[in-house]
C-alpha positions in Angstrom: -22.0 0.3 -23.8 -18.5 -0.9 -24.2 -15.5 1.1 -24.8 -13.0 2.0 -26.8 -9.9 0.4 -26.9 -8.6 3.6 -26.8 -10.5 4.7 -23.7 -9.2 1.7 -21.7 -5.8 1.4 -19.7 -4.0 -1.2 -18.5 -6.9 -1.9 -16.0 -9.9 -1.8 -19.2 -11.4 0.8 -17.0 -13.0 3.3 -19.3 -13.2 7.0 -18.2 -16.8 7.0 -17.7 -16.4 11.2 -17.9 -14.6 10.3 -14.3 -11.5 12.8 -15.2 -8.3 10.7 -14.1 -9.4 7.8 -12.8 -7.9 5.0 -15.1 -4.2 6.8 -15.0 -4.6 7.5 -11.2 -5.5 4.4 -11.1 -2.8 2.4 -13.1 -0.4 4.6 -11.1 -1.5 3.5 -7.8 -1.0 -0.6 -9.3 2.4 0.7 -10.6 3.8 2.5 -7.2 2.5 -0.8 -5.3 4.5 -2.9 -7.7 7.2 -1.2 -7.3 7.7 -0.9 -3.2 6.2 -4.9 -3.4 9.1 -5.9 -6.1 11.5 -3.4 -4.1 9.9 -5.4 -0.7 10.9 -9.0 -2.2 14.8 -8.3 -3.4 14.8 -7.1 0.4 13.4 -10.4 1.9 10.7 -8.0 3.6 6.9 -7.8 3.0 5.2 -4.5 1.9 4.1 -4.1 5.5 7.3 -5.0 6.9 8.9 -2.4 4.9 5.9 -0.1 6.1 6.5 -1.4 9.6 9.9 -0.5 9.3 9.8 3.1 7.7 7.5 4.1 10.6 9.9 3.2 13.2 12.9 5.1 11.6 12.8 8.0 13.6 11.9 6.6 16.8 9.6 4.0 18.6 6.4 4.0 18.4 3.9 2.4 20.9 1.3 -0.4 19.3 -1.7 2.1 18.7 -0.2 4.6 17.0 1.4 2.5 15.0 -1.8 0.4 14.1 -2.8 3.9 13.3 0.0 5.0 11.3 -1.0 1.9 9.5 -4.1 1.7 8.8 -4.6 -2.0 10.3 -6.1 -3.3 13.6 -4.2 -3.4 16.6 -4.4 -7.5 16.3 -3.2 -7.2 12.6 -0.2 -5.5 13.9 0.4 -7.9 16.9 1.3 -10.9 13.9 3.4 -8.1 11.7 5.5 -7.2 15.0 5.6 -10.9 15.9 7.2 -11.5 12.5 9.0 -9.2 12.3 10.4 -9.7 16.0 11.1 -13.1 15.1 13.7 -12.1 12.2 15.1 -9.6 14.5 13.9 -6.5 13.0 12.3 -5.2 16.1 11.2 -5.5 19.7 9.4 -4.5 22.1 9.6 -2.6 24.9 8.2 -1.2 27.9 7.0 2.8 27.7 9.2 4.1 31.0 5.8 6.0 33.3 3.3 3.3 31.9 3.7 -0.2 33.0 0.4 -1.5 30.2 1.9 0.0 27.6 4.3 -1.6 24.7 6.6 0.2 21.8 8.4 -1.0 19.2 11.5 -0.6 18.1 14.1 -1.0 15.2 17.2 -3.6 16.5 20.5 -2.8 14.2 19.5 -5.3 12.1 15.9 -3.6 11.0 17.7 -0.3 11.2 20.0 -1.5 8.1 16.7 -3.3 6.6 14.9 -0.4 6.9 17.8 1.7 5.4 18.1 -0.9 2.2 14.3 -0.8 2.1 14.0 3.0 1.8 17.0 3.3 -0.4 15.7 0.9 -2.8 12.1 2.3 -2.8 13.8 5.8 -3.9 16.2 4.6 -7.0 13.1 2.6 -8.3 10.9 5.7 -7.8 13.3 7.6 -10.1 13.2 5.1 -12.6 9.9 5.7 -12.9 10.3 9.3 -13.0 12.7 8.9 -16.1 9.8 8.9 -17.8 9.2 12.3 -17.5 11.3 15.5 -18.8 13.4 16.2 -16.0 11.8 19.9 -15.5 8.8 18.1 -14.3 9.9 15.8 -12.3 10.4 18.1 -9.0 6.8 19.7 -9.8 5.5 16.2 -9.6 7.1 15.4 -6.5 5.6 18.8 -5.2 2.0 17.8 -6.6 2.3 14.7 -4.7 3.9 15.6 -2.0 0.3 18.3 -1.4 -2.0 15.5 -2.1 -0.2 13.1 -0.5 0.2 16.1 2.8 -4.1 17.0 2.3 -5.1 13.5 2.8 -2.8 12.3 6.4 -4.3 16.2 7.9 -7.9 15.3 6.1 
């Protein structure tokens, strides 16, 4: 059965009695492309942006970064290599553990993460302009609940 035009979204996925699926999939695509555009404008890849955000608060061990980013350690090594060559991060030994390495932001990396986070926040605020002002805070709160549940779940 071919879905009618009103049941298809940008992706062409019909709801098939699955509530919210096309809208959430389309929202994910919009968010991913928005973050990608902001990263590109700052001469980063989206994954480099995520890496820098993961280091914004404090240095991280490689294993913790891999888990945060949801990638294998081998993939992280390449990602950190490229960011290190650009002068955004550096590897440092972990005090008290000769085998462990932590990754930390350089000054340039700190500036890059601020620019990336500021750009993303601005772009996402623009997306939320589609909502009435009174609904924006509630949308953010609900999104935080979903993200929090996934992270702790």
